[in-house]
C-alpha positions in Angstrom: 1.2 -38.1 -35.3 -1.5 -38.8 -37.8 -5.0 -39.0 -36.0 -8.2 -40.5 -37.2 -11.6 -39.4 -35.1 -14.5 -41.7 -35.7 -17.4 -39.9 -34.8 -16.5 -36.1 -34.6 -19.7 -35.3 -32.3 -19.5 -32.9 -29.4 -16.8 -34.9 -27.6 -14.8 -35.4 -30.9 -14.9 -31.8 -31.9 -13.9 -30.7 -28.6 -10.7 -33.3 -28.5 -9.9 -32.3 -32.0 -9.8 -28.5 -31.3 -8.0 -29.1 -28.1 -5.4 -31.1 -29.6 -4.7 -28.9 -32.3 -4.4 -25.9 -30.3 -2.1 -27.7 -27.9 0.0 -28.5 -30.6 -0.3 -32.5 -30.1 -1.4 -32.8 -33.9 -1.6 -30.6 -37.0 -5.0 -29.9 -38.9 -3.7 -31.5 -41.9 -3.0 -34.6 -40.1 -6.5 -35.1 -38.7 -9.0 -37.2 -40.6 -12.8 -36.8 -38.9 -15.9 -39.1 -39.8 -19.6 -38.3 -39.0 -22.5 -40.2 -39.7 -24.5 -37.6 -41.4 -23.8 -36.1 -44.8 -25.1 -32.7 -43.6 -22.6 -32.8 -40.8 -19.5 -33.0 -42.8 -19.1 -29.1 -43.7 -20.4 -27.7 -40.4 -17.8 -30.0 -38.5 -15.1 -29.1 -41.3 -15.8 -25.4 -40.7 -15.6 -25.7 -36.8 -12.5 -27.4 -36.2 -10.5 -26.9 -39.8 -9.8 -30.8 -40.7 -10.5 -33.1 -43.4 -14.1 -34.8 -42.6 -16.1 -37.7 -44.2 -18.2 -40.5 -43.7 -15.9 -43.3 -44.8 -14.5 -44.8 -41.5 -12.3 -47.1 -43.0 -10.4 -44.9 -45.3 -10.1 -42.5 -42.5 -8.3 -45.2 -40.1 -6.0 -46.4 -42.8 -3.2 -43.9 -42.7 -3.6 -42.9 -38.8 -1.1 -43.6 -36.0 -3.8 -43.1 -33.6 -7.6 -43.9 -34.1 -10.0 -42.3 -31.6 -13.4 -43.9 -31.5 -15.7 -41.4 -30.3 -18.9 -43.1 -30.8 -22.0 -44.3 -28.7 -21.4 -47.4 -26.6 -24.7 -48.9 -28.4 -22.7 -48.7 -32.0 -19.0 -49.3 -30.6 -19.3 -53.0 -31.7 -20.5 -52.4 -35.2 -18.0 -49.7 -35.2 -14.9 -51.7 -34.3 -16.1 -54.5 -36.6 -16.5 -52.1 -39.8 -12.7 -50.7 -39.1 -11.2 -53.6 -38.2 -10.1 -54.7 -41.5 -8.5 -51.6 -42.4 -6.2 -51.6 -39.4 -2.4 -52.5 -39.4 0.0 -53.5 -36.8 1.4 -50.4 -34.9 -1.9 -48.6 -35.0 -3.3 -47.5 -31.5 -7.0 -47.4 -30.7 -8.6 -45.3 -28.2 -12.2 -45.8 -27.1 -14.1 -42.9 -25.3 -17.2 -45.1 -25.2 -18.5 -45.3 -21.8 -18.8 -48.9 -20.6 -17.3 -50.6 -23.6 -14.3 -52.9 -22.2 -10.9 -53.3 -23.5 -11.5 -57.0 -24.1 -14.7 -56.5 -26.0 -13.2 -54.1 -28.4 -9.8 -56.3 -28.7 -12.2 -59.5 -29.5 -13.4 -57.3 -32.6 -10.1 -56.2 -33.6 -7.0 -57.8 -35.6 -4.5 -59.5 -32.9 -2.6 -57.5 -31.0 -3.9 -54.0 -31.8 -3.2 -51.9 -28.7 -6.6 -50.4 -27.1 -6.5 -47.9 -24.5 -10.2 -47.1 -22.9 -10.5 -43.4 -21.7 -13.3 -41.7 -19.4 -13.3 -38.1 -20.0 -16.1 -35.4 -18.8 -17.8 -33.0 -20.3 -15.7 -30.1 -18.5 -13.1 -31.0 -21.4 -14.9 -28.4 -23.4 -13.0 -26.0 -21.2 -9.7 -27.4 -20.8 -10.9 -28.5 -17.4 -11.6 -32.2 -17.9 -10.8 -35.1 -15.8 -10.0 -38.5 -17.9 -9.0 -41.7 -16.6 -7.1 -44.0 -18.7 -7.0 -48.1 -18.6 -4.9 -50.2 -21.0 -6.2 -53.4 -22.8 -4.0 -56.5 -22.9 -1.8 -55.2 -25.6 -1.1 -51.7 -24.8 2.2 -50.7 -23.3 3.3 -47.9 -21.2 4.3 -46.0 -24.4 0.7 -46.3 -25.6 -0.5 -45.0 -22.3 1.7 -42.1 -22.6 0.5 -41.4 -26.1 -3.0 -41.3 -25.0 -2.2 -39.2 -21.7 -0.6 -36.6 -23.8 -3.7 -36.4 -25.7 -6.0 -36.1 -23.2 -3.8 -33.5 -21.1 -4.7 -31.0 -23.9 -8.3 -30.9 -22.3 -7.6 -31.4 -18.5 -6.1 -34.0 -16.2 -5.4 -37.3 -16.7 -4.8 -40.6 -14.6 -4.1 -44.3 -15.3 -6.1 -47.0 -13.5 -6.6 -50.7 -13.7 -9.9 -51.4 -15.6 -11.6 -52.9 -12.8 -12.3 -49.1 -11.5 -13.6 -47.8 -14.7 -17.3 -48.2 -13.4 -16.7 -46.3 -10.5 -14.7 -43.7 -12.5 -17.9 -43.3 -14.9 -19.9 -42.5 -12.0 -17.9 -40.1 -10.0 -16.3 -38.0 -12.9 -18.3 -38.6 -16.0 -21.9 -38.6 -14.4 -20.4 -36.7 -11.3 -20.5 -33.4 -13.3 -24.4 -33.6 -13.4 -24.5 -34.2 -9.7 -22.4 -31.3 -9.1 -24.8 -29.1 -11.1 -27.6 -30.2 -8.9 -25.8 -29.0 -6.1 -25.0 -25.7 -7.6 -28.7 -25.3 -8.9 -29.8 -25.8 -5.2 -27.3 -23.5 -3.6 -28.5 -20.9 -6.5 -32.0 -21.6 -5.4 -31.1 -20.9 -1.8 -29.5 -17.6 -2.8 -32.6 -16.4 -4.6 -34.7 -17.4 -1.3 -32.8 -14.9 0.6 -33.2 -12.2 -2.0 -30.2 -12.4 -4.4 -30.9 -11.9 -8.2 -30.9 -15.6 -9.7 -27.8 -14.5 -12.3 -25.9 -13.2 -9.1 -26.5 -16.1 -7.0 -25.5 -18.5 -9.7 -22.3 -16.7 -10.4 -21.6 -16.8 -6.6 -22.3 -20.6 -6.0 -20.3 -21.5 -9.5 -17.3 -19.2 -8.7 -17.3 -20.4 -5.0 -17.2 -24.0 -6.2 -14.6 -23.4 -8.8 -12.4 -22.0 -5.7 -13.2 -24.8 -3.4 -12.2 -27.3 -6.1 -8.9 -25.6 -6.7 -8.1 -25.4 -3.1 -8.6 -29.1 -2.7 -6.4 -29.8 -5.6 -3.7 -27.0 -5.5 -3.4 -27.4 -1.6 -3.7 -31.3 -1.4 -5.3 -30.8 1.8 -8.3 -33.2 2.8 -11.7 -31.7 2.0 -12.8 -32.2 5.7 -9.8 -29.7 6.8 -10.7 -27.3 4.3 -14.4 -27.2 5.4 -13.0 -27.0 9.2 -11.0 -23.7 8.5 -14.1 -22.2 7.1 -16.5 -23.2 9.9 -15.8 -20.9 12.9 -17.4 -21.5 16.4 -20.8 -20.5 16.9 -20.7 -18.8 13.5 -23.1 -19.0 10.4 -21.1 -21.9 8.5 -21.7 -24.6 11.4 -25.5 -23.7 11.3 -25.7 -24.5 7.4 -23.6 -27.7 7.7 -26.1 -28.7 10.3 -29.1 -28.0 7.9 -27.1 -30.1 5.0 -26.4 -33.1 7.5 -30.1 -33.1 8.6 -31.2 -33.2 4.8 -28.9 -36.4 4.5 -26.6 -34.6 1.9 -23.6 -37.0 2.5 -25.9 -40.1 2.2 -27.7 -39.0 -1.0 -24.3 -38.0 -2.7 -22.8 -41.4 -2.0 -26.0 -43.3 -2.8 -25.9 -41.4 -6.5 -22.1 -42.5 -7.1 -23.0 -46.1 -6.2 -26.2 -46.2 -8.1 -24.3 -44.6 -11.1 -21.6 -47.3 -10.8 -23.9 -50.2 -10.7 -25.6 -48.8 -13.9 -22.3 -48.5 -15.6 -21.7 -52.1 -14.9 -24.9 -53.1 -16.2 -23.9 -51.5 -19.4 -20.6 -53.0 -19.7 
């Protein structure tokens, strides 16, 4: 597979490196572009692929075109590369809020488009990516996209109507989790733990709790109940969380982030 990565910024370079390490593509088959001339050598040194600034040249010989640009410029970039695209090429966009329909409208007819919403833990191979298909994308195109994003974590395929919620829950959601981790670590400092120890304890605890949820398949409520012994310390802590309205606050965070994603779309 020959791959063109348009916009080899943080996420773009993460994906390039992961795809090469997973054997999905070879370095010699990747062409990447950056906006600034000064970034060419740095990206080439970091990921070992050819890097330039000509988007049309990069996509001309590619089987898959990965658009890793910001939503504000996705229309301009799509219009720029459209004349260089040919039937059979697959376009995958990771631009938040940019719908498949909006991208398809700027491309030649029947170019398949897959929309992907990854999150930043992809940097460590622990990402969560949700894919949806445009009107011309087939199951084979979704399989190609899933194979790529499996290299940086888990993938799911959903209908596009869910993508605003996905943006809020798994993309923005990483920030919400960091706030919870920070607050719990502050609690550890309050009761006498060194800050670095408190941060390590809560981060590893969150990692373990997440793995328990994913690997056992049990509902989080059941896992919580297993930790909560009668008249123990956990129930007192849970009571404090409920008094502070943590459930409502987190639900509202997801709802508001979803609303904003819809506005941007």
